[in-house]
N, CA, C, O and CB atoms as a CASP TS submission, in Angstrom:
PFRMAT TS
TARGET T0000
AUTHOR 0000-0000-0000
METHOD Language model
MODEL 1
PARENT N/A
ATOM      1  N   MET     1      10.707 -23.413  13.281  1.00  0.00           N
ATOM      2  CA  MET     1       8.901 -24.039  14.607  1.00  0.00           C
ATOM      3  C   MET     1       8.951 -23.814  15.328  1.00  0.00           C
ATOM      4  O   MET     1      10.082 -23.788  15.813  1.00  0.00           O
ATOM      5  CB  MET     1       8.286 -25.314  15.191  1.00  0.00           C
ATOM      6  N   VAL     2       8.068 -23.506  15.973  1.00  0.00           N
ATOM      7  CA  VAL     2       7.552 -23.213  17.557  1.00  0.00           C
ATOM      8  C   VAL     2       6.556 -23.673  17.993  1.00  0.00           C
ATOM      9  O   VAL     2       5.481 -23.114  17.772  1.00  0.00           O
ATOM     10  CB  VAL     2       7.298 -22.010  17.914  1.00  0.00           C
ATOM     11  N   CYS     3       6.630 -24.701  18.657  1.00  0.00           N
ATOM     12  CA  CYS     3       5.638 -25.488  19.641  1.00  0.00           C
ATOM     13  C   CYS     3       5.651 -24.634  20.845  1.00  0.00           C
ATOM     14  O   CYS     3       6.559 -23.863  21.157  1.00  0.00           O
ATOM     15  CB  CYS     3       6.110 -27.100  20.035  1.00  0.00           C
ATOM     16  N   GLY     4       4.175 -24.921  21.717  1.00  0.00           N
ATOM     17  CA  GLY     4       3.807 -24.534  22.740  1.00  0.00           C
ATOM     18  C   GLY     4       2.414 -25.036  23.147  1.00  0.00           C
ATOM     19  O   GLY     4       1.668 -25.753  22.481  1.00  0.00           O
ATOM     20  N   PHE     5       2.203 -24.511  24.400  1.00  0.00           N
ATOM     21  CA  PHE     5       0.725 -24.511  24.534  1.00  0.00           C
ATOM     22  C   PHE     5      -0.196 -23.251  24.737  1.00  0.00           C
ATOM     23  O   PHE     5       0.222 -22.304  25.403  1.00  0.00           O
ATOM     24  CB  PHE     5       0.481 -25.296  25.586  1.00  0.00           C
ATOM     25  N   THR     6      -2.020 -23.228  23.907  1.00  0.00           N
ATOM     26  CA  THR     6      -2.542 -22.469  24.527  1.00  0.00           C
ATOM     27  C   THR     6      -2.856 -22.846  25.687  1.00  0.00           C
ATOM     28  O   THR     6      -3.460 -21.880  26.155  1.00  0.00           O
ATOM     29  CB  THR     6      -3.317 -22.074  23.998  1.00  0.00           C
ATOM     30  N   LYS     7      -2.823 -23.734  26.531  1.00  0.00           N
ATOM     31  CA  LYS     7      -3.832 -23.391  27.625  1.00  0.00           C
ATOM     32  C   LYS     7      -2.903 -23.555  28.980  1.00  0.00           C
ATOM     33  O   LYS     7      -1.746 -23.972  28.926  1.00  0.00           O
ATOM     34  CB  LYS     7      -5.282 -24.498  27.603  1.00  0.00           C
ATOM     35  N   THR     8      -3.269 -23.341  29.658  1.00  0.00           N
ATOM     36  CA  THR     8      -2.173 -23.231  30.926  1.00  0.00           C
ATOM     37  C   THR     8      -2.748 -24.821  31.585  1.00  0.00           C
ATOM     38  O   THR     8      -3.877 -25.248  31.827  1.00  0.00           O
ATOM     39  CB  THR     8      -2.456 -21.463  32.269  1.00  0.00           C
ATOM     40  N   ILE     9      -1.061 -25.542  31.755  1.00  0.00           N
ATOM     41  CA  ILE     9      -1.027 -26.584  32.650  1.00  0.00           C
ATOM     42  C   ILE     9      -0.642 -27.058  32.775  1.00  0.00           C
ATOM     43  O   ILE     9       0.043 -27.242  31.768  1.00  0.00           O
ATOM     44  CB  ILE     9      -1.387 -27.118  32.868  1.00  0.00           C
ATOM     45  N   THR    10      -0.297 -27.979  33.811  1.00  0.00           N
ATOM     46  CA  THR    10       0.085 -28.041  34.916  1.00  0.00           C
ATOM     47  C   THR    10       2.304 -28.996  33.891  1.00  0.00           C
ATOM     48  O   THR    10       2.754 -29.491  32.858  1.00  0.00           O
ATOM     49  CB  THR    10      -1.551 -29.217  36.231  1.00  0.00           C
ATOM     50  N   TRP    11       2.677 -28.601  35.245  1.00  0.00           N
ATOM     51  CA  TRP    11       4.226 -29.019  34.586  1.00  0.00           C
ATOM     52  C   TRP    11       4.366 -30.292  34.490  1.00  0.00           C
ATOM     53  O   TRP    11       5.275 -30.635  33.734  1.00  0.00           O
ATOM     54  CB  TRP    11       5.497 -28.601  35.380  1.00  0.00           C
ATOM     55  N   VAL    12       3.543 -31.456  35.199  1.00  0.00           N
ATOM     56  CA  VAL    12       3.611 -32.936  35.043  1.00  0.00           C
ATOM     57  C   VAL    12       2.783 -32.938  33.752  1.00  0.00           C
ATOM     58  O   VAL    12       3.148 -33.818  32.972  1.00  0.00           O
ATOM     59  CB  VAL    12       2.983 -33.902  36.366  1.00  0.00           C
ATOM     60  N   GLU    13       1.991 -32.350  33.419  1.00  0.00           N
ATOM     61  CA  GLU    13       1.323 -32.571  31.654  1.00  0.00           C
ATOM     62  C   GLU    13       2.406 -31.816  30.945  1.00  0.00           C
ATOM     63  O   GLU    13       2.540 -32.024  29.739  1.00  0.00           O
ATOM     64  CB  GLU    13      -0.509 -31.715  31.189  1.00  0.00           C
ATOM     65  N   SER    14       3.019 -31.155  31.417  1.00  0.00           N
ATOM     66  CA  SER    14       3.731 -30.452  29.860  1.00  0.00           C
ATOM     67  C   SER    14       4.972 -31.324  29.851  1.00  0.00           C
ATOM     68  O   SER    14       5.234 -31.758  28.729  1.00  0.00           O
ATOM     69  CB  SER    14       4.259 -28.458  29.851  1.00  0.00           C
ATOM     70  N   ALA    15       5.870 -31.721  30.895  1.00  0.00           N
ATOM     71  CA  ALA    15       6.852 -32.893  30.788  1.00  0.00           C
ATOM     72  C   ALA    15       6.265 -33.869  30.301  1.00  0.00           C
ATOM     73  O   ALA    15       6.759 -34.228  29.232  1.00  0.00           O
ATOM     74  CB  ALA    15       7.456 -33.346  31.951  1.00  0.00           C
ATOM     75  N   ALA    16       4.995 -34.735  30.812  1.00  0.00           N
ATOM     76  CA  ALA    16       4.680 -36.806  29.482  1.00  0.00           C
ATOM     77  C   ALA    16       4.625 -36.102  28.168  1.00  0.00           C
ATOM     78  O   ALA    16       4.772 -36.722  27.115  1.00  0.00           O
ATOM     79  CB  ALA    16       2.398 -38.164  29.633  1.00  0.00           C
ATOM     80  N   PHE    17       4.372 -34.536  28.224  1.00  0.00           N
ATOM     81  CA  PHE    17       3.510 -34.502  26.403  1.00  0.00           C
ATOM     82  C   PHE    17       4.992 -34.418  25.906  1.00  0.00           C
ATOM     83  O   PHE    17       5.362 -35.295  25.126  1.00  0.00           O
ATOM     84  CB  PHE    17       2.139 -32.706  25.708  1.00  0.00           C
ATOM     85  N   ASP    18       6.151 -33.138  26.404  1.00  0.00           N
ATOM     86  CA  ASP    18       7.060 -33.162  25.838  1.00  0.00           C
ATOM     87  C   ASP    18       8.539 -34.899  25.761  1.00  0.00           C
ATOM     88  O   ASP    18       9.324 -35.196  24.861  1.00  0.00           O
ATOM     89  CB  ASP    18       7.348 -31.788  26.456  1.00  0.00           C
ATOM     90  N   THR    19       8.355 -35.386  26.736  1.00  0.00           N
ATOM     91  CA  THR    19       8.700 -36.659  27.013  1.00  0.00           C
ATOM     92  C   THR    19       8.159 -37.268  25.681  1.00  0.00           C
ATOM     93  O   THR    19       8.801 -38.179  25.158  1.00  0.00           O
ATOM     94  CB  THR    19       8.102 -37.234  28.415  1.00  0.00           C
ATOM     95  N   VAL    20       7.677 -37.076  25.440  1.00  0.00           N
ATOM     96  CA  VAL    20       6.913 -38.140  24.239  1.00  0.00           C
ATOM     97  C   VAL    20       7.492 -36.961  22.667  1.00  0.00           C
ATOM     98  O   VAL    20       7.948 -37.427  21.623  1.00  0.00           O
ATOM     99  CB  VAL    20       4.367 -38.276  24.572  1.00  0.00           C
ATOM    100  N   LEU    21       7.355 -35.928  22.857  1.00  0.00           N
ATOM    101  CA  LEU    21       7.901 -35.313  21.561  1.00  0.00           C
ATOM    102  C   LEU    21       9.788 -35.671  21.512  1.00  0.00           C
ATOM    103  O   LEU    21      10.580 -36.071  20.659  1.00  0.00           O
ATOM    104  CB  LEU    21       7.478 -33.360  21.642  1.00  0.00           C
ATOM    105  N   ILE    22       9.850 -35.284  22.846  1.00  0.00           N
ATOM    106  CA  ILE    22      11.674 -35.592  22.408  1.00  0.00           C
ATOM    107  C   ILE    22      12.149 -36.543  22.089  1.00  0.00           C
ATOM    108  O   ILE    22      13.076 -36.545  21.279  1.00  0.00           O
ATOM    109  CB  ILE    22      12.640 -35.471  23.259  1.00  0.00           C
ATOM    110  N   ASP    23      11.437 -38.144  22.869  1.00  0.00           N
ATOM    111  CA  ASP    23      11.673 -39.497  22.105  1.00  0.00           C
ATOM    112  C   ASP    23      11.479 -39.973  20.671  1.00  0.00           C
ATOM    113  O   ASP    23      11.972 -40.998  20.201  1.00  0.00           O
ATOM    114  CB  ASP    23      10.993 -40.291  22.663  1.00  0.00           C
ATOM    115  N   ARG    24      10.614 -39.004  19.966  1.00  0.00           N
ATOM    116  CA  ARG    24      10.485 -38.655  18.422  1.00  0.00           C
ATOM    117  C   ARG    24      11.292 -38.466  17.666  1.00  0.00           C
ATOM    118  O   ARG    24      11.659 -39.152  16.712  1.00  0.00           O
ATOM    119  CB  ARG    24       9.959 -37.776  18.132  1.00  0.00           C
ATOM    120  N   LEU    25      11.902 -36.766  18.328  1.00  0.00           N
ATOM    121  CA  LEU    25      12.307 -36.110  17.339  1.00  0.00           C
ATOM    122  C   LEU    25      13.994 -36.486  17.565  1.00  0.00           C
ATOM    123  O   LEU    25      14.860 -36.109  16.776  1.00  0.00           O
ATOM    124  CB  LEU    25      11.756 -34.509  17.390  1.00  0.00           C
ATOM    125  N   ALA    26      14.336 -37.520  19.126  1.00  0.00           N
ATOM    126  CA  ALA    26      15.581 -38.108  18.907  1.00  0.00           C
ATOM    127  C   ALA    26      15.484 -39.661  18.155  1.00  0.00           C
ATOM    128  O   ALA    26      16.556 -40.210  17.899  1.00  0.00           O
ATOM    129  CB  ALA    26      16.281 -38.160  20.347  1.00  0.00           C
ATOM    130  N   ASN    27      14.151 -40.393  17.789  1.00  0.00           N
ATOM    131  CA  ASN    27      14.237 -41.269  16.811  1.00  0.00           C
ATOM    132  C   ASN    27      13.721 -41.878  15.938  1.00  0.00           C
ATOM    133  O   ASN    27      13.606 -43.082  15.709  1.00  0.00           O
ATOM    134  CB  ASN    27      14.466 -41.777  17.022  1.00  0.00           C
ATOM    135  N   ALA    28      13.213 -40.459  15.144  1.00  0.00           N
ATOM    136  CA  ALA    28      12.281 -40.756  14.332  1.00  0.00           C
ATOM    137  C   ALA    28      13.753 -39.854  12.895  1.00  0.00           C
ATOM    138  O   ALA    28      14.700 -39.072  12.982  1.00  0.00           O
ATOM    139  CB  ALA    28      10.280 -39.935  14.882  1.00  0.00           C
ATOM    140  N   ARG    29      13.026 -40.669  11.749  1.00  0.00           N
ATOM    141  CA  ARG    29      13.904 -40.683  10.415  1.00  0.00           C
ATOM    142  C   ARG    29      13.204 -39.384   9.760  1.00  0.00           C
ATOM    143  O   ARG    29      13.986 -38.726   9.073  1.00  0.00           O
ATOM    144  CB  ARG    29      13.767 -42.272   9.353  1.00  0.00           C
ATOM    145  N   LYS    30      12.085 -38.959   9.823  1.00  0.00           N
ATOM    146  CA  LYS    30      11.659 -37.884   9.296  1.00  0.00           C
ATOM    147  C   LYS    30      11.928 -36.655   9.982  1.00  0.00           C
ATOM    148  O   LYS    30      12.277 -36.532  11.156  1.00  0.00           O
ATOM    149  CB  LYS    30      10.465 -38.026   9.100  1.00  0.00           C
ATOM    150  N   ALA    31      11.687 -35.566   8.950  1.00  0.00           N
ATOM    151  CA  ALA    31      11.492 -34.483   9.437  1.00  0.00           C
ATOM    152  C   ALA    31      10.357 -34.105  10.241  1.00  0.00           C
ATOM    153  O   ALA    31      10.337 -33.574  11.351  1.00  0.00           O
ATOM    154  CB  ALA    31      11.596 -33.842   8.607  1.00  0.00           C
ATOM    155  N   ASN    32       9.116 -34.584   9.248  1.00  0.00           N
ATOM    156  CA  ASN    32       7.573 -34.501  10.082  1.00  0.00           C
ATOM    157  C   ASN    32       7.146 -35.238  11.110  1.00  0.00           C
ATOM    158  O   ASN    32       5.970 -35.280  11.469  1.00  0.00           O
ATOM    159  CB  ASN    32       6.520 -34.773   9.318  1.00  0.00           C
ATOM    160  N   SER    33       8.091 -35.865  11.643  1.00  0.00           N
ATOM    161  CA  SER    33       8.072 -36.809  12.646  1.00  0.00           C
ATOM    162  C   SER    33       7.085 -35.953  13.176  1.00  0.00           C
ATOM    163  O   SER    33       5.916 -36.053  12.805  1.00  0.00           O
ATOM    164  CB  SER    33       9.387 -37.236  13.482  1.00  0.00           C
ATOM    165  N   VAL    34       7.404 -35.222  13.908  1.00  0.00           N
ATOM    166  CA  VAL    34       6.319 -33.904  15.256  1.00  0.00           C
ATOM    167  C   VAL    34       5.005 -34.255  14.621  1.00  0.00           C
ATOM    168  O   VAL    34       4.158 -35.003  15.110  1.00  0.00           O
ATOM    169  CB  VAL    34       6.625 -31.531  15.134  1.00  0.00           C
ATOM    170  N   GLU    35       4.952 -33.768  13.730  1.00  0.00           N
ATOM    171  CA  GLU    35       3.737 -33.500  12.998  1.00  0.00           C
ATOM    172  C   GLU    35       3.026 -35.008  12.730  1.00  0.00           C
ATOM    173  O   GLU    35       1.829 -35.189  12.950  1.00  0.00           O
ATOM    174  CB  GLU    35       4.117 -32.647  11.548  1.00  0.00           C
ATOM    175  N   GLN    36       3.744 -35.855  12.327  1.00  0.00           N
ATOM    176  CA  GLN    36       2.684 -36.819  12.371  1.00  0.00           C
ATOM    177  C   GLN    36       2.447 -37.702  13.565  1.00  0.00           C
ATOM    178  O   GLN    36       1.740 -38.708  13.507  1.00  0.00           O
ATOM    179  CB  GLN    36       2.858 -37.621  11.338  1.00  0.00           C
ATOM    180  N   LEU    37       3.010 -37.326  14.555  1.00  0.00           N
ATOM    181  CA  LEU    37       2.731 -37.992  15.790  1.00  0.00           C
ATOM    182  C   LEU    37       1.434 -37.091  16.394  1.00  0.00           C
ATOM    183  O   LEU    37       0.501 -37.698  16.921  1.00  0.00           O
ATOM    184  CB  LEU    37       4.157 -38.022  16.814  1.00  0.00           C
ATOM    185  N   VAL    38       1.413 -35.361  16.278  1.00  0.00           N
ATOM    186  CA  VAL    38       0.459 -35.239  16.863  1.00  0.00           C
ATOM    187  C   VAL    38      -0.795 -35.289  16.153  1.00  0.00           C
ATOM    188  O   VAL    38      -1.853 -35.140  16.764  1.00  0.00           O
ATOM    189  CB  VAL    38       0.628 -34.322  17.462  1.00  0.00           C
ATOM    190  N   ARG    39      -0.750 -35.518  14.714  1.00  0.00           N
ATOM    191  CA  ARG    39      -2.069 -35.704  14.248  1.00  0.00           C
ATOM    192  C   ARG    39      -2.751 -37.359  14.090  1.00  0.00           C
ATOM    193  O   ARG    39      -3.819 -37.777  13.642  1.00  0.00           O
ATOM    194  CB  ARG    39      -2.018 -34.979  12.871  1.00  0.00           C
ATOM    195  N   ALA    40      -1.321 -38.142  14.813  1.00  0.00           N
ATOM    196  CA  ALA    40      -1.789 -39.865  14.868  1.00  0.00           C
ATOM    197  C   ALA    40      -3.244 -39.739  15.518  1.00  0.00           C
ATOM    198  O   ALA    40      -3.447 -38.595  15.926  1.00  0.00           O
ATOM    199  CB  ALA    40      -0.612 -41.044  16.041  1.00  0.00           C
ATOM    200  N   THR    41      -4.079 -40.434  15.676  1.00  0.00           N
ATOM    201  CA  THR    41      -5.198 -41.050  16.359  1.00  0.00           C
ATOM    202  C   THR    41      -4.867 -41.489  17.747  1.00  0.00           C
ATOM    203  O   THR    41      -5.751 -41.629  18.593  1.00  0.00           O
ATOM    204  CB  THR    41      -5.689 -42.197  15.591  1.00  0.00           C
ATOM    205  N   ARG    42      -3.497 -41.727  18.010  1.00  0.00           N
ATOM    206  CA  ARG    42      -3.622 -42.067  19.491  1.00  0.00           C
ATOM    207  C   ARG    42      -3.154 -40.859  20.087  1.00  0.00           C
ATOM    208  O   ARG    42      -3.638 -40.713  21.209  1.00  0.00           O
ATOM    209  CB  ARG    42      -2.786 -43.359  20.005  1.00  0.00           C
ATOM    210  N   TRP    43      -1.903 -39.366  19.519  1.00  0.00           N
ATOM    211  CA  TRP    43      -1.733 -38.879  20.194  1.00  0.00           C
ATOM    212  C   TRP    43      -2.778 -37.305  19.860  1.00  0.00           C
ATOM    213  O   TRP    43      -2.907 -36.265  20.507  1.00  0.00           O
ATOM    214  CB  TRP    43      -0.358 -39.075  20.305  1.00  0.00           C
ATOM    215  N   ALA    44      -3.116 -37.575  19.117  1.00  0.00           N
ATOM    216  CA  ALA    44      -4.033 -36.290  18.783  1.00  0.00           C
ATOM    217  C   ALA    44      -5.165 -35.789  20.134  1.00  0.00           C
ATOM    218  O   ALA    44      -5.223 -34.619  20.512  1.00  0.00           O
ATOM    219  CB  ALA    44      -5.052 -36.773  17.282  1.00  0.00           C
ATOM    220  N   PRO    45      -5.721 -36.525  20.532  1.00  0.00           N
ATOM    221  CA  PRO    45      -6.979 -36.202  21.715  1.00  0.00           C
ATOM    222  C   PRO    45      -6.273 -35.144  22.704  1.00  0.00           C
ATOM    223  O   PRO    45      -6.625 -34.023  23.072  1.00  0.00           O
ATOM    224  CB  PRO    45      -7.531 -37.802  22.761  1.00  0.00           C
ATOM    225  N   LEU    46      -4.666 -36.259  23.115  1.00  0.00           N
ATOM    226  CA  LEU    46      -4.133 -35.168  24.542  1.00  0.00           C
ATOM    227  C   LEU    46      -3.626 -34.077  23.685  1.00  0.00           C
ATOM    228  O   LEU    46      -4.072 -32.979  24.015  1.00  0.00           O
ATOM    229  CB  LEU    46      -2.652 -35.827  25.801  1.00  0.00           C
ATOM    230  N   ALA    47      -2.825 -34.070  22.684  1.00  0.00           N
ATOM    231  CA  ALA    47      -2.469 -33.108  21.690  1.00  0.00           C
ATOM    232  C   ALA    47      -3.506 -31.614  22.135  1.00  0.00           C
ATOM    233  O   ALA    47      -3.207 -30.715  22.920  1.00  0.00           O
ATOM    234  CB  ALA    47      -2.820 -33.877  19.994  1.00  0.00           C
ATOM    235  N   GLN    48      -4.929 -31.797  21.210  1.00  0.00           N
ATOM    236  CA  GLN    48      -5.992 -30.802  21.266  1.00  0.00           C
ATOM    237  C   GLN    48      -6.243 -30.286  22.616  1.00  0.00           C
ATOM    238  O   GLN    48      -6.472 -29.109  22.893  1.00  0.00           O
ATOM    239  CB  GLN    48      -7.226 -31.344  20.741  1.00  0.00           C
ATOM    240  N   HIS    49      -6.153 -31.688  23.772  1.00  0.00           N
ATOM    241  CA  HIS    49      -6.505 -31.268  25.130  1.00  0.00           C
ATOM    242  C   HIS    49      -6.076 -30.098  25.599  1.00  0.00           C
ATOM    243  O   HIS    49      -6.625 -29.031  25.873  1.00  0.00           O
ATOM    244  CB  HIS    49      -6.125 -32.098  25.992  1.00  0.00           C
ATOM    245  N   LEU    50      -4.716 -30.609  25.647  1.00  0.00           N
ATOM    246  CA  LEU    50      -3.557 -29.533  25.805  1.00  0.00           C
ATOM    247  C   LEU    50      -3.570 -28.337  25.298  1.00  0.00           C
ATOM    248  O   LEU    50      -3.520 -27.494  26.194  1.00  0.00           O
ATOM    249  CB  LEU    50      -2.464 -29.910  25.354  1.00  0.00           C
ATOM    250  N   GLY    51      -3.614 -27.889  24.242  1.00  0.00           N
ATOM    251  CA  GLY    51      -3.942 -26.486  22.917  1.00  0.00           C
ATOM    252  C   GLY    51      -2.614 -26.917  22.516  1.00  0.00           C
ATOM    253  O   GLY    51      -2.179 -25.824  22.153  1.00  0.00           O
ATOM    254  N   PHE    52      -1.609 -27.778  22.314  1.00  0.00           N
ATOM    255  CA  PHE    52      -0.482 -27.869  22.208  1.00  0.00           C
ATOM    256  C   PHE    52      -0.389 -27.524  20.238  1.00  0.00           C
ATOM    257  O   PHE    52      -0.970 -28.081  19.307  1.00  0.00           O
ATOM    258  CB  PHE    52      -0.017 -29.395  22.980  1.00  0.00           C
ATOM    259  N   ARG    53       0.350 -26.675  20.263  1.00  0.00           N
ATOM    260  CA  ARG    53       0.508 -25.754  18.492  1.00  0.00           C
ATOM    261  C   ARG    53       1.414 -25.830  17.929  1.00  0.00           C
ATOM    262  O   ARG    53       2.197 -25.447  18.799  1.00  0.00           O
ATOM    263  CB  ARG    53       0.489 -24.306  18.283  1.00  0.00           C
ATOM    264  N   MET    54       2.139 -26.080  16.912  1.00  0.00           N
ATOM    265  CA  MET    54       3.079 -25.698  16.135  1.00  0.00           C
ATOM    266  C   MET    54       3.053 -24.797  15.161  1.00  0.00           C
ATOM    267  O   MET    54       2.143 -24.848  14.333  1.00  0.00           O
ATOM    268  CB  MET    54       3.435 -26.514  15.721  1.00  0.00           C
ATOM    269  N   VAL    55       3.998 -23.861  15.090  1.00  0.00           N
ATOM    270  CA  VAL    55       3.776 -23.063  13.987  1.00  0.00           C
ATOM    271  C   VAL    55       5.233 -22.816  13.104  1.00  0.00           C
ATOM    272  O   VAL    55       6.270 -22.278  13.494  1.00  0.00           O
ATOM    273  CB  VAL    55       3.112 -21.693  14.546  1.00  0.00           C
ATOM    274  N   TYR    56       4.966 -23.315  11.996  1.00  0.00           N
ATOM    275  CA  TYR    56       6.259 -23.323  11.196  1.00  0.00           C
ATOM    276  C   TYR    56       6.950 -21.595  10.625  1.00  0.00           C
ATOM    277  O   TYR    56       6.284 -20.589  10.870  1.00  0.00           O
ATOM    278  CB  TYR    56       5.811 -24.369   9.745  1.00  0.00           C
ATOM    279  N   ARG    57       8.097 -21.507   9.996  1.00  0.00           N
ATOM    280  CA  ARG    57       8.614 -19.967   9.889  1.00  0.00           C
ATOM    281  C   ARG    57       7.616 -19.214   8.582  1.00  0.00           C
ATOM    282  O   ARG    57       7.514 -18.005   8.376  1.00  0.00           O
ATOM    283  CB  ARG    57      10.572 -19.955   9.413  1.00  0.00           C
ATOM    284  N   ASN    58       6.900 -20.409   7.757  1.00  0.00           N
ATOM    285  CA  ASN    58       6.081 -19.641   6.828  1.00  0.00           C
ATOM    286  C   ASN    58       4.824 -18.981   7.744  1.00  0.00           C
ATOM    287  O   ASN    58       4.135 -18.071   7.282  1.00  0.00           O
ATOM    288  CB  ASN    58       5.528 -20.680   5.559  1.00  0.00           C
ATOM    289  N   GLY    59       4.640 -19.442   8.858  1.00  0.00           N
ATOM    290  CA  GLY    59       3.175 -19.027   9.430  1.00  0.00           C
ATOM    291  C   GLY    59       2.170 -20.089   9.533  1.00  0.00           C
ATOM    292  O   GLY    59       1.192 -19.894  10.254  1.00  0.00           O
ATOM    293  N   HIS    60       2.276 -20.990   9.010  1.00  0.00           N
ATOM    294  CA  HIS    60       0.977 -22.203   8.804  1.00  0.00           C
ATOM    295  C   HIS    60       1.881 -23.166  10.015  1.00  0.00           C
ATOM    296  O   HIS    60       2.990 -22.980  10.517  1.00  0.00           O
ATOM    297  CB  HIS    60       0.721 -23.181   6.664  1.00  0.00           C
ATOM    298  N   GLY    61       0.699 -24.416  10.235  1.00  0.00           N
ATOM    299  CA  GLY    61       0.710 -25.213  11.321  1.00  0.00           C
ATOM    300  C   GLY    61       0.197 -26.465  10.501  1.00  0.00           C
ATOM    301  O   GLY    61      -0.278 -26.436   9.366  1.00  0.00           O
ATOM    302  N   PRO    62       0.361 -27.401  11.186  1.00  0.00           N
ATOM    303  CA  PRO    62      -0.274 -28.614  11.210  1.00  0.00           C
ATOM    304  C   PRO    62      -1.705 -28.687  11.691  1.00  0.00           C
ATOM    305  O   PRO    62      -1.874 -28.083  12.751  1.00  0.00           O
ATOM    306  CB  PRO    62       0.477 -29.422  11.949  1.00  0.00           C
ATOM    307  N   HIS    63      -3.131 -29.458  11.025  1.00  0.00           N
ATOM    308  CA  HIS    63      -4.123 -29.409  11.831  1.00  0.00           C
ATOM    309  C   HIS    63      -4.210 -30.358  12.566  1.00  0.00           C
ATOM    310  O   HIS    63      -4.219 -31.362  11.855  1.00  0.00           O
ATOM    311  CB  HIS    63      -5.105 -29.253  11.340  1.00  0.00           C
ATOM    312  N   ILE    64      -4.301 -30.696  13.908  1.00  0.00           N
ATOM    313  CA  ILE    64      -4.550 -31.840  14.803  1.00  0.00           C
ATOM    314  C   ILE    64      -6.320 -31.376  14.747  1.00  0.00           C
ATOM    315  O   ILE    64      -6.906 -30.293  14.756  1.00  0.00           O
ATOM    316  CB  ILE    64      -3.530 -31.809  16.589  1.00  0.00           C
ATOM    317  N   PRO    65      -6.734 -32.737  14.691  1.00  0.00           N
ATOM    318  CA  PRO    65      -7.712 -33.192  14.511  1.00  0.00           C
ATOM    319  C   PRO    65      -8.443 -32.975  16.147  1.00  0.00           C
ATOM    320  O   PRO    65      -7.724 -32.971  17.147  1.00  0.00           O
ATOM    321  CB  PRO    65      -7.461 -34.576  13.843  1.00  0.00           C
ATOM    322  N   ALA    66      -9.599 -32.842  16.208  1.00  0.00           N
ATOM    323  CA  ALA    66     -10.033 -32.007  17.593  1.00  0.00           C
ATOM    324  C   ALA    66     -10.505 -33.337  18.135  1.00  0.00           C
ATOM    325  O   ALA    66     -10.708 -34.160  17.242  1.00  0.00           O
ATOM    326  CB  ALA    66     -11.362 -30.570  17.520  1.00  0.00           C
ATOM    327  N   MET    67     -10.849 -33.982  19.999  1.00  0.00           N
ATOM    328  CA  MET    67     -11.142 -35.265  20.538  1.00  0.00           C
ATOM    329  C   MET    67     -12.800 -35.429  19.420  1.00  0.00           C
ATOM    330  O   MET    67     -13.544 -34.812  18.658  1.00  0.00           O
ATOM    331  CB  MET    67     -11.300 -35.194  22.660  1.00  0.00           C
ATOM    332  N   ARG    68     -12.600 -36.529  19.976  1.00  0.00           N
ATOM    333  CA  ARG    68     -14.301 -36.930  19.068  1.00  0.00           C
ATOM    334  C   ARG    68     -15.055 -37.027  19.948  1.00  0.00           C
ATOM    335  O   ARG    68     -14.537 -37.806  20.748  1.00  0.00           O
ATOM    336  CB  ARG    68     -14.603 -38.376  18.157  1.00  0.00           C
ATOM    337  N   ARG    69     -16.280 -36.606  20.417  1.00  0.00           N
ATOM    338  CA  ARG    69     -17.413 -36.637  21.579  1.00  0.00           C
ATOM    339  C   ARG    69     -18.201 -37.806  21.364  1.00  0.00           C
ATOM    340  O   ARG    69     -18.683 -38.297  20.344  1.00  0.00           O
ATOM    341  CB  ARG    69     -18.426 -35.346  21.599  1.00  0.00           C
ATOM    342  N   PRO    70     -18.214 -38.071  22.331  1.00  0.00           N
ATOM    343  CA  PRO    70     -19.406 -39.358  22.544  1.00  0.00           C
ATOM    344  C   PRO    70     -20.615 -38.201  21.960  1.00  0.00           C
ATOM    345  O   PRO    70     -20.922 -37.009  21.938  1.00  0.00           O
ATOM    346  CB  PRO    70     -19.723 -40.160  24.691  1.00  0.00           C
ATOM    347  N   GLU    71     -21.046 -39.691  21.484  1.00  0.00           N
ATOM    348  CA  GLU    71     -22.281 -39.465  20.682  1.00  0.00           C
ATOM    349  C   GLU    71     -23.747 -39.088  21.630  1.00  0.00           C
ATOM    350  O   GLU    71     -23.438 -39.525  22.738  1.00  0.00           O
ATOM    351  CB  GLU    71     -22.491 -40.907  19.792  1.00  0.00           C
ATOM    352  N   CYS    72     -24.412 -38.816  21.688  1.00  0.00           N
ATOM    353  CA  CYS    72     -25.429 -39.152  22.343  1.00  0.00           C
ATOM    354  C   CYS    72     -26.522 -40.236  22.534  1.00  0.00           C
ATOM    355  O   CYS    72     -26.746 -40.749  21.438  1.00  0.00           O
ATOM    356  CB  CYS    72     -25.791 -38.454  22.182  1.00  0.00           C
ATOM    357  N   VAL    73     -27.174 -40.698  23.369  1.00  0.00           N
ATOM    358  CA  VAL    73     -27.558 -42.263  23.538  1.00  0.00           C
ATOM    359  C   VAL    73     -29.386 -41.540  23.975  1.00  0.00           C
ATOM    360  O   VAL    73     -29.888 -41.102  25.010  1.00  0.00           O
ATOM    361  CB  VAL    73     -26.320 -43.460  25.227  1.00  0.00           C
ATOM    362  N   VAL    74     -29.829 -41.722  22.714  1.00  0.00           N
ATOM    363  CA  VAL    74     -31.680 -41.603  23.774  1.00  0.00           C
ATOM    364  C   VAL    74     -32.328 -42.851  23.562  1.00  0.00           C
ATOM    365  O   VAL    74     -32.668 -43.506  22.577  1.00  0.00           O
ATOM    366  CB  VAL    74     -33.139 -40.230  23.099  1.00  0.00           C
ATOM    367  N   PRO    75     -32.409 -43.007  25.140  1.00  0.00           N
ATOM    368  CA  PRO    75     -33.867 -44.376  25.631  1.00  0.00           C
ATOM    369  C   PRO    75     -34.744 -43.814  24.434  1.00  0.00           C
ATOM    370  O   PRO    75     -35.042 -42.741  23.909  1.00  0.00           O
ATOM    371  CB  PRO    75     -35.016 -44.189  27.733  1.00  0.00           C
ATOM    372  N   ALA    76     -34.934 -44.913  24.335  1.00  0.00           N
ATOM    373  CA  ALA    76     -35.982 -45.305  23.442  1.00  0.00           C
ATOM    374  C   ALA    76     -37.437 -45.739  24.219  1.00  0.00           C
ATOM    375  O   ALA    76     -38.410 -46.094  23.554  1.00  0.00           O
ATOM    376  CB  ALA    76     -35.386 -46.524  22.581  1.00  0.00           C
TER
END
C-alpha cells in the first residue's frame, strides 16, 4: 500500500494527519483500519481536503467521500 497527498500542503497539516494515521495503525486490530478511518464521517472531509490517497498493490484504493457542500439558501 502506498499513501500520500495529491495537493501541496504544509508540514503542519501533514504531521497532524499522519499522527492520526499512525495512532490508528498502532492501536487498531484490523488490517483495513486506515481505510475505515479515511472513509469515516469525521475524517473523510479532511482527507479529501488534503488530497490524501491510498493505492494498494493491485492498483485500487478506497473511495474517500467528498466533503459535503452547504446547500444554497435562496431568500423567499
